[in-house]
C-alpha positions as CSV (number, residue, x, y, z in Angstrom):
1,M,94.5,97.1,114.0
2,T,97.0,99.6,115.5
3,L,100.1,98.9,117.5
4,P,99.4,99.8,121.2
5,S,100.7,103.3,121.7
6,A,102.8,102.4,124.8
7,L,104.5,99.6,122.8
8,H,105.0,101.8,119.8
9,A,106.4,104.6,121.9
10,G,108.6,102.2,123.9
11,L,110.2,100.7,120.9
12,A,110.8,104.1,119.3
13,A,112.4,105.3,122.5
14,I,114.7,102.3,123.0
15,F,116.1,102.7,119.5
16,G,116.1,106.5,119.5
17,V,114.0,106.6,116.3
18,P,110.9,108.6,115.4
19,H,107.5,106.8,115.7
20,K,107.2,106.6,111.9
21,A,110.4,104.5,111.8
22,V,108.6,101.7,113.7
23,G,106.2,99.6,111.5
24,F,104.4,96.5,112.3
25,E,102.3,93.7,110.7
26,V,100.0,91.3,112.6
27,Q,100.0,87.8,111.1
28,D,98.7,84.3,111.8
29,D,95.2,85.5,112.8
30,G,96.6,87.9,115.4
31,L,99.0,85.4,117.0
32,F,102.3,86.8,115.5
33,L,103.6,90.4,115.5
34,L,106.2,91.4,113.0
35,V,107.9,94.7,114.0
36,T,110.2,96.6,111.5
37,I,112.5,99.3,112.7
38,E,114.3,101.6,110.2
39,L,117.6,102.6,111.6
40,N,120.2,105.2,110.6
41,L,123.9,104.3,110.4
42,G,124.8,106.7,113.1
43,E,122.6,104.9,115.7
44,P,124.1,102.6,118.4
45,P,124.6,98.9,117.4
46,V,121.3,97.0,117.5
47,S,122.7,94.2,119.6
48,Q,123.1,96.6,122.6
49,L,119.4,97.4,122.5
50,M,117.8,94.1,121.5
51,A,117.4,92.7,125.0
52,A,115.5,95.8,126.2
53,A,113.2,95.7,123.2
54,G,112.8,91.9,123.5
55,H,111.7,92.4,127.2
56,L,109.2,95.0,126.2
57,L,107.8,92.6,123.4
58,D,107.7,89.6,125.8
59,Q,105.6,91.7,128.3
60,S,103.3,92.9,125.6
61,V,102.8,90.0,123.2
62,P,101.4,86.7,124.5
63,P,103.7,83.7,124.1
64,R,102.9,80.8,121.9
65,S,103.7,77.2,122.9
66,D,104.6,76.0,119.4
67,E,106.1,79.0,117.6
68,Y,107.5,82.5,118.1
69,S,105.0,85.2,118.8
70,W,107.0,88.2,117.6
71,M,109.9,89.1,115.4
72,M,111.9,92.4,115.2
73,T,113.6,93.2,111.9
74,F,116.0,96.1,111.5
75,T,116.5,97.8,108.2
76,H,118.7,100.6,106.8
77,A,117.8,102.2,103.5
78,G,115.4,99.3,102.9
79,A,118.0,96.6,103.4
80,L,117.7,94.0,106.2
81,M,120.4,94.5,108.7
82,D,119.5,92.1,111.6
83,S,116.5,90.4,113.1
84,E,115.4,88.7,116.4
85,S,112.5,86.5,117.4
86,G,110.9,85.8,120.8
87,G,107.8,84.8,122.6
88,W,108.2,81.1,122.4
89,A,107.0,79.4,125.6
90,R,108.7,76.1,125.0
91,P,110.1,74.5,128.1
92,G,113.8,75.0,128.3
93,H,113.8,77.7,125.5
94,M,115.6,80.9,126.6
95,S,113.9,84.0,125.4
96,L,115.8,87.1,124.4
97,S,114.6,88.9,127.6
98,D,115.9,85.9,129.6
99,K,119.3,86.4,128.0
100,A,119.2,90.1,129.1
101,G,120.5,89.1,132.6
102,D,123.9,88.3,131.0
103,T,124.2,91.8,129.6
104,M,122.2,94.1,131.8
């Protein structure tokens, strides 16, 4: 399976990284998408860009009622720097893209 090109290109553009810096793994029989983005230290703080990326993932990956449907991890030189999960359709659960209204 390949990451849809629009989603791949969108994530690379949001974080200002080359396409090869965006990796992915499909898990749970296709119900969960793990995205890994390799960042350089000179790039803007991840927290400023997470809401836009979360919105894109929420639009692209179907939500699950009992668990998250996606996770983004951010690495630098192979070390985990940050992560964020989303796509949980639980009533009352605020997704990352819902929180974007506070910052955008």
